[in-house]
C-alpha positions in Angstrom: 0.0 0.0 0.0 1.6 3.3 -1.1 1.8 6.1 1.4 0.2 9.3 0.2 2.1 12.5 1.1 0.5 15.9 1.4 1.5 18.1 -1.5 1.1 21.8 -0.7 1.4 22.9 -4.4 -2.3 23.0 -5.0 -2.9 24.9 -1.8 -0.3 27.5 -2.6 -1.6 27.9 -6.1 -5.1 28.5 -4.7 -3.9 30.9 -2.1 -2.2 33.0 -4.7 -5.4 33.0 -6.8 -7.6 33.9 -3.8 -5.3 36.7 -2.7 -5.4 38.3 -6.2 -9.2 37.7 -6.3 -9.7 39.6 -3.1 -8.1 42.6 -4.7 -10.6 42.3 -7.6 -13.6 42.0 -5.3 -12.4 45.1 -3.4 -12.2 47.2 -6.6 -15.9 48.3 -6.7 -15.4 49.9 -3.3 -12.9 52.3 -4.9 -14.2 55.7 -5.9 -12.5 55.2 -9.3 -14.1 51.8 -10.1 -15.1 52.7 -13.6 -11.6 53.8 -14.3 -9.9 50.7 -12.8 -12.6 48.1 -13.7 -10.6 46.8 -16.6 -7.3 47.0 -14.8 -8.3 43.5 -13.7 -6.7 40.3 -12.4 -9.0 37.9 -14.3 -6.6 37.5 -17.3 -3.7 36.8 -15.0 -5.8 34.3 -13.0 -6.8 32.4 -16.2 -3.2 32.2 -17.4 -2.0 31.2 -14.0 -4.5 28.4 -13.7 -3.7 27.2 -17.2 0.0 27.3 -16.7 0.3 25.6 -13.3 -2.6 23.3 -12.8 -1.7 20.0 -14.5 -5.1 18.6 -13.8 -7.6 20.0 -16.4 -10.5 20.1 -14.0 -8.5 22.3 -11.5 -7.0 24.4 -14.4 -10.5 25.4 -15.6 -12.7 25.0 -12.5 -10.7 27.1 -10.0 -10.3 30.2 -12.2 -13.9 30.0 -13.4 -15.2 29.6 -9.9 -13.2 32.6 -8.8 -14.6 34.6 -11.7 -18.2 33.5 -11.0 -18.0 34.2 -7.3 -16.3 37.5 -7.7 -18.8 38.6 -10.4 -21.7 37.7 -8.2 -20.2 39.5 -5.2 -19.5 42.6 -7.3 -23.0 42.6 -8.8 -24.6 42.3 -5.3 -22.4 44.9 -3.6 -22.0 47.5 -6.4 -25.3 47.5 -8.2 -23.7 46.5 -11.5 -25.8 43.8 -13.1 -24.4 40.3 -13.6 -26.7 38.5 -16.0 -26.6 41.1 -18.7 -27.3 40.1 -22.3 -24.5 38.0 -23.7 -22.6 37.7 -20.4 -21.5 34.1 -21.2 -19.2 35.5 -24.0 -17.0 36.7 -21.2 -16.8 33.2 -19.7 -16.1 31.7 -23.1 -13.2 34.2 -23.5 -12.0 33.2 -20.0 -12.0 29.5 -20.8 -10.0 30.3 -24.0 -7.5 32.3 -21.9 -7.0 29.3 -19.6 -6.3 27.3 -22.8 -3.7 29.9 -23.8 -2.0 29.4 -20.4 -2.0 25.6 -20.9 -0.7 25.7 -24.5 1.7 28.7 -24.4 3.2 28.3 -21.0 4.6 24.8 -20.8 7.7 26.5 -19.5 7.1 29.7 -17.5 9.5 32.4 -18.7 9.1 36.1 -19.0 8.8 35.8 -22.8 6.1 33.0 -22.6 4.2 35.1 -20.0 4.3 38.3 -22.1 3.3 36.4 -25.3 0.5 34.6 -23.4 -0.8 37.8 -21.9 -1.0 39.5 -25.3 -2.8 36.5 -26.9 -5.2 36.3 -23.9 -6.0 40.0 -24.1 -6.7 39.7 -27.9 -9.0 36.8 -27.2 -10.8 38.7 -24.5 -11.2 41.7 -26.8 -12.5 39.7 -29.8 -14.7 37.2 -27.9 -16.1 39.1 -24.9 -17.1 42.1 -27.0 -19.6 40.0 -28.8 -21.7 40.4 -25.7 -22.2 44.1 -26.5 -24.4 43.0 -29.5 -26.9 41.6 -26.9 -27.3 44.8 -25.0 -30.3 46.7 -26.5 -29.3 50.1 -27.9 -25.6 49.8 -27.2 -24.4 48.7 -30.6 -26.4 47.5 -33.6 -26.2 43.7 -33.9 -24.3 43.9 -37.2 -20.7 43.4 -38.3 -20.3 47.2 -38.4 -21.7 47.4 -34.9 -19.2 44.8 -33.7 -16.3 46.7 -35.3 -17.5 49.9 -33.7 -17.6 48.0 -30.3 -14.1 46.7 -30.8 -12.8 50.1 -31.7 -14.5 51.7 -28.6 -13.1 48.9 -26.4 -9.4 49.6 -27.3 -8.7 51.8 -24.2 -10.4 49.3 -22.0 -8.4 46.4 -23.4 -5.2 48.3 -22.9 -6.1 48.6 -19.2 -7.0 44.9 -19.3 -3.5 44.1 -20.7 -1.8 46.3 -18.1 -3.8 44.5 -15.4 -3.0 41.1 -16.8 0.7 41.9 -16.9 0.8 43.6 -13.5 -1.2 40.9 -11.6 0.5 38.2 -13.6 3.9 39.4 -12.7 3.0 39.2 -9.0 1.3 35.8 -9.3 3.9 34.1 -11.5 6.8 35.8 -9.8 5.6 34.8 -6.4 5.1 31.1 -7.3 8.4 30.9 -9.3 10.2 32.4 -6.3 8.5 29.9 -4.0 9.5 27.0 -6.4 13.1 28.2 -6.4 13.1 28.2 -2.6 11.1 25.0 -2.1 11.8 22.7 -5.1 9.2 20.2 -3.9 6.6 22.7 -5.3 7.7 21.9 -8.8 5.6 19.3 -10.7 8.7 17.3 -11.5 9.4 16.9 -7.8 5.8 16.4 -6.7 4.2 13.0 -6.3 0.7 14.4 -6.7 0.1 16.6 -9.7 -1.6 20.0 -9.0 
């Protein structure tokens, strides 16, 4: 009978995600919420989950659960609606961003992180902005309306990119430093995959 040892890798990954999520949940209480709303950690959380969770259920479930819970909390506390028309496009974009983390970040480096962040933000921009077509009176539900929406979203996506890079630098940097100090956190040294 093999002895199962506790592997703190999953717990540490979750703690990093939860810490960054708390910052996101606190954002609506800022007086500048509309200004900082897109300077968000969600892109970094998606990439982080994709890059570090070897188990696909954890890679997708943990970041999606954090997004869902924080969206519900923000909607309840700030008065911003949650189930707006086409809201699911944001979740589809988020799932695709996790895939980017899994595919592009087999080895976590500064270059793979920056490249993944850019691709994730492009996916977010192209996919999540489809939801604007479902909001009555916002943009006409036509190709021209979609292009107008994408054009109007450029400043917000720049903020999203800055947030993804800033929060990602903290998340990836913290875990890589922990792995350097505690090699048993590395998948190659762990008996139980995260």
